[in-house]
C-alpha positions as CSV (number, residue, x, y, z in Angstrom):
1,X,39.3,10.7,-22.7
2,X,40.1,7.9,-23.2
3,X,39.5,5.5,-26.0
4,X,39.1,1.9,-25.5
5,X,37.8,-0.6,-27.7
6,X,38.1,-4.3,-25.7
7,X,36.4,-5.5,-22.8
8,X,39.4,-6.5,-20.9
9,X,41.2,-3.1,-21.5
10,X,37.8,-1.2,-20.4
11,X,37.8,-3.8,-17.0
12,X,41.1,-3.1,-16.2
13,X,40.3,1.0,-16.5
14,X,37.1,0.8,-14.7
15,X,39.0,-1.2,-11.9
16,X,41.5,1.5,-11.4
17,X,38.8,4.3,-11.5
18,X,36.8,2.4,-8.9
19,X,40.3,1.7,-6.7
20,X,40.6,5.2,-6.5
21,X,37.2,6.3,-5.5
22,X,36.7,8.3,-8.7
23,X,33.2,6.9,-8.8
24,X,30.2,7.0,-9.2
25,X,30.2,5.6,-12.7
26,X,27.7,6.8,-14.7
27,X,27.1,5.0,-18.3
28,X,25.4,6.0,-21.6
29,X,24.8,3.4,-23.9
30,X,24.2,4.4,-27.6
31,X,24.7,3.0,-31.3
32,X,26.7,6.3,-32.3
33,X,25.5,9.1,-34.5
34,X,25.2,11.3,-31.4
35,X,22.6,14.5,-31.6
36,X,22.0,16.8,-28.7
37,X,19.6,14.1,-27.2
38,X,22.4,11.8,-26.7
39,X,24.4,15.0,-25.6
40,X,22.0,15.6,-22.7
41,X,22.1,12.2,-21.3
42,X,26.0,12.8,-21.2
43,X,25.7,16.0,-19.7
44,X,23.3,14.9,-16.9
45,X,26.0,12.0,-16.4
46,X,29.0,14.6,-15.9
47,X,26.7,16.5,-13.5
48,X,26.1,13.5,-11.0
49,X,28.8,11.5,-11.6
50,X,32.8,11.4,-10.9
51,X,33.5,8.8,-14.0
52,X,31.1,8.8,-17.2
53,X,31.6,6.0,-19.9
54,X,29.9,6.5,-23.2
55,X,29.7,3.3,-25.3
56,X,29.1,3.3,-29.2
57,X,27.9,-0.1,-30.8
58,X,25.4,-0.7,-33.5
59,X,24.3,-3.9,-32.1
60,X,23.4,-6.4,-34.9
61,X,20.8,-8.4,-32.8
62,X,18.2,-5.9,-32.4
63,X,17.8,-5.2,-36.0
64,X,15.6,-7.6,-38.0
65,X,15.6,-8.8,-41.5
66,X,15.3,-6.0,-44.2
67,X,15.9,-3.0,-41.8
68,X,18.9,-0.9,-41.3
69,X,21.8,-2.4,-40.0
70,X,24.0,-1.8,-43.0
71,X,23.0,1.6,-43.8
72,X,22.9,2.9,-40.0
73,X,24.6,6.0,-40.0
74,X,27.9,6.2,-38.6
75,X,30.6,8.8,-38.0
76,X,32.8,7.7,-35.3
77,X,35.1,10.6,-35.6
78,X,32.3,12.8,-35.1
79,X,31.0,11.1,-31.9
80,X,34.1,11.4,-30.3
81,X,34.4,14.7,-30.9
82,X,31.0,15.6,-29.4
83,X,31.9,12.9,-26.4
84,X,35.0,15.0,-25.3
85,X,32.9,18.3,-25.8
86,X,30.5,16.9,-23.4
87,X,33.4,15.8,-20.8
88,X,33.3,11.9,-21.3
89,X,36.0,10.0,-19.3
90,X,35.9,6.8,-21.5
91,X,34.6,6.2,-25.1
92,X,34.0,2.0,-25.2
93,X,33.9,1.5,-29.0
94,X,34.4,-2.3,-29.2
95,X,33.9,-4.4,-32.6
96,X,31.1,-7.1,-33.6
97,X,33.9,-9.5,-32.8
98,X,34.6,-8.3,-29.6
99,X,30.8,-8.3,-28.2
100,X,29.8,-11.2,-30.1
101,X,33.2,-13.4,-30.6
102,X,30.7,-16.5,-31.5
103,X,27.1,-17.0,-32.4
104,X,24.8,-15.7,-29.6
105,X,23.1,-18.6,-27.9
106,X,21.7,-16.7,-24.4
107,X,19.8,-14.1,-24.9
108,X,17.8,-12.2,-22.2
109,X,14.0,-11.7,-22.8
110,X,11.4,-9.6,-21.2
111,X,7.9,-10.8,-21.4
112,X,4.7,-8.7,-21.8
113,X,6.1,-5.3,-22.3
114,X,7.7,-6.4,-25.3
115,X,4.9,-7.9,-27.3
116,X,3.2,-4.4,-28.3
117,X,4.1,-1.2,-29.9
118,X,7.6,-1.3,-31.5
119,X,7.7,-4.9,-30.3
120,X,4.7,-6.0,-32.3
121,X,6.1,-4.2,-35.3
122,X,9.6,-5.3,-34.9
123,X,9.6,-9.3,-33.7
124,X,12.9,-9.8,-31.5
125,X,13.9,-6.2,-31.4
126,X,13.9,-6.0,-27.4
127,X,15.4,-9.4,-27.1
128,X,18.6,-8.0,-28.7
129,X,18.4,-4.4,-27.0
130,X,18.1,-6.4,-23.5
131,X,20.7,-8.8,-24.2
132,X,23.4,-5.8,-25.5
133,X,22.5,-4.1,-22.5
134,X,22.8,-6.7,-19.9
135,X,26.2,-7.3,-21.6
136,X,27.3,-3.9,-21.2
137,X,26.0,-3.5,-17.8
138,X,28.1,-6.6,-16.7
139,X,31.0,-4.8,-18.5
140,X,30.7,-1.5,-17.4
141,X,29.2,-2.1,-13.9
142,X,27.8,1.3,-13.9
143,X,26.1,2.8,-10.5
144,X,23.9,4.6,-12.9
145,X,22.7,4.2,-16.8
146,X,21.3,6.9,-18.5
147,X,18.5,6.5,-21.1
148,X,16.4,8.8,-23.2
149,X,12.7,8.8,-23.0
150,X,11.6,9.3,-26.7
151,X,12.4,5.5,-26.6
152,X,10.2,5.1,-23.8
153,X,9.3,1.3,-24.3
154,X,12.8,0.6,-24.2
155,X,13.3,2.7,-20.8
156,X,10.2,0.8,-19.6
157,X,11.6,-2.7,-20.4
158,X,15.2,-2.0,-19.4
159,X,13.8,-1.2,-15.8
160,X,11.9,-4.4,-15.5
161,X,14.9,-6.5,-16.7
162,X,17.0,-4.4,-13.8
163,X,14.6,-5.4,-11.4
164,X,13.8,-8.7,-12.1
165,X,17.5,-9.7,-12.2
166,X,18.9,-7.5,-9.3
167,X,21.1,-6.0,-11.5
168,X,23.1,-3.1,-9.3
169,X,22.3,-0.6,-11.4
170,X,19.8,2.6,-11.3
171,X,18.1,3.2,-14.8
172,X,18.0,7.3,-15.0
173,X,15.1,8.1,-17.5
174,X,15.9,11.5,-19.1
175,X,13.6,13.7,-20.9
176,X,13.0,13.2,-24.7
177,X,14.8,16.3,-26.5
178,X,13.1,18.0,-29.8
179,X,14.7,19.8,-32.8
180,X,13.1,23.8,-32.6
181,X,10.7,22.5,-34.8
182,X,9.6,20.2,-32.8
183,X,10.5,16.5,-34.4
184,X,12.2,14.4,-31.5
185,X,16.0,14.1,-32.2
186,X,16.8,10.9,-34.1
187,X,19.8,9.4,-35.5
188,X,17.5,8.1,-38.4
189,X,16.4,11.5,-39.2
190,X,19.3,12.0,-41.3
191,X,17.2,9.4,-43.9
192,X,14.5,11.9,-44.3
193,X,13.8,13.9,-47.7
194,X,13.1,17.5,-47.2
195,X,9.4,16.9,-47.8
196,X,9.3,14.0,-45.5
197,X,11.1,16.0,-43.1
198,X,8.5,18.6,-43.1
199,X,5.4,16.2,-42.6
200,X,7.5,14.3,-39.8
201,X,6.3,17.3,-37.7
202,X,3.0,15.8,-37.8
203,X,4.1,13.4,-35.0
204,X,4.9,16.2,-32.5
205,X,1.6,18.0,-33.8
206,X,-0.2,15.4,-33.0
207,X,1.2,14.4,-29.7
208,X,0.7,17.9,-28.4
209,X,-2.8,18.5,-29.9
210,X,-4.0,15.4,-28.1
211,X,-2.0,16.2,-24.7
212,X,-4.0,20.1,-24.9
213,X,-7.6,17.8,-25.9
214,X,-6.9,15.8,-22.8
215,X,-6.1,18.7,-20.5
216,X,-9.1,21.1,-21.6
217,X,-11.7,17.8,-21.5
218,X,-12.4,17.5,-25.2
219,X,-10.6,14.2,-25.4
220,X,-11.8,11.9,-22.6
221,X,-11.1,8.7,-23.4
222,X,-8.0,6.5,-24.9
223,X,-10.2,5.8,-28.3
224,X,-10.8,9.1,-28.6
225,X,-7.3,10.2,-28.2
226,X,-5.9,7.3,-30.6
227,X,-8.7,8.2,-33.3
228,X,-7.3,12.0,-32.9
229,X,-3.7,10.8,-33.4
230,X,-4.6,8.6,-36.5
231,X,-6.4,12.0,-37.9
232,X,-3.8,14.4,-37.5
233,X,-1.1,12.2,-38.5
234,X,-2.8,10.5,-41.5
235,X,-3.3,14.2,-43.1
236,X,0.4,14.1,-43.5
237,X,0.3,12.3,-47.6
238,X,3.3,10.5,-46.9
239,X,2.8,9.1,-43.1
240,X,2.1,5.2,-43.2
241,X,0.9,5.1,-39.3
242,X,2.5,1.7,-37.6
243,X,0.6,2.5,-34.4
244,X,-0.8,4.9,-32.3
245,X,-1.5,4.0,-28.7
246,X,-2.7,5.3,-25.3
247,X,-1.1,3.1,-22.3
248,X,-0.7,3.1,-18.6
249,X,3.1,3.7,-18.3
250,X,5.2,2.4,-17.4
251,X,3.6,-1.2,-17.1
252,X,2.3,-0.4,-20.6
253,X,-1.0,-1.7,-19.8
254,X,-4.3,-1.1,-21.8
255,X,-6.7,1.9,-20.5
256,X,-9.8,1.1,-20.1
257,X,-12.2,2.3,-22.8
258,X,-14.6,4.1,-21.1
259,X,-12.1,5.6,-18.4
260,X,-11.7,9.2,-18.2
261,X,-7.9,10.0,-18.6
262,X,-7.9,13.1,-16.6
263,X,-9.4,11.1,-13.8
264,X,-6.6,8.1,-13.5
265,X,-4.2,8.4,-11.0
266,X,-1.2,6.2,-13.2
267,X,0.9,7.7,-15.7
268,X,-0.5,7.8,-19.5
269,X,1.8,7.4,-22.6
270,X,0.5,8.6,-25.9
271,X,3.1,6.9,-28.4
272,X,3.1,6.9,-32.3
273,X,5.6,5.3,-34.9
274,X,5.2,6.2,-38.4
275,X,7.0,5.5,-41.3
276,X,8.2,8.1,-44.0
277,X,9.6,6.3,-47.0
278,X,11.6,3.9,-45.5
279,X,12.4,5.9,-42.2
280,X,10.5,4.7,-39.3
281,X,10.1,7.5,-36.4
282,X,8.6,7.2,-32.8
283,X,7.5,9.8,-30.6
284,X,5.5,9.9,-27.5
285,X,4.5,12.1,-24.9
286,X,3.4,11.4,-20.9
287,X,0.4,12.8,-19.4
288,X,0.2,12.8,-15.6
289,X,-3.3,12.9,-14.3
290,X,-2.6,14.6,-10.7
291,X,-0.3,16.8,-12.1
292,X,-2.0,17.9,-15.0
293,X,0.5,17.8,-18.0
């Protein structure tokens, strides 16, 4: 595995890869502190691509004031060990100065999809995400880019950006990966105290119960599901609910209040965001009416 820290060196190496027909290039952009969720993306890329590129960069412009940029977990040595185990060919670890040598005056912004869910709670967050991802796509020029569905809104936003800007990359959404007890894997899980960690299971439990309720017909409409999600999660005393929403996916549009979810033709996302102490967690499940769950 090659470790590359500059844009020019990466471009030179990828030019060599392309000239030797060592593609297609699969790309997994991350902020590091890798876990098995990231590992599943790397494994998929390894199966499908001739060259696998991993980037690790904690992107400052997607963090808002008072968020955890300075304290975001970092462990380069551990990340590189995991990357090598997963068969990564090139690990790209740029510095802040390499990615942003001067103040950013140009940003990529996707409208509508970014005004709700996490976009409502974290103004400017998705502008930072789409800007850095667009930069990375321009640097790496991958054929395929792999993103986890834990950040389902992010997947929808990036797919929209790729479509609107005619970018020559195929976005591959990959399944959300959970701990054995159901908690969605996240680099931020390390922030949780033992009691917060225990109560955080209310997210996956609420989503699972709601999905079962829709399937069995006891929960019929979006308002009923949203109320159910809030009711289950609020039983955890430490939970501070940010949102519990039911939307069409990937368009992230509201479902009519009187629509029966099981009769819809579109995929529906049940999405939640909850804070435990200073830690904000997100989770979601998809419901596909035509196919059942």
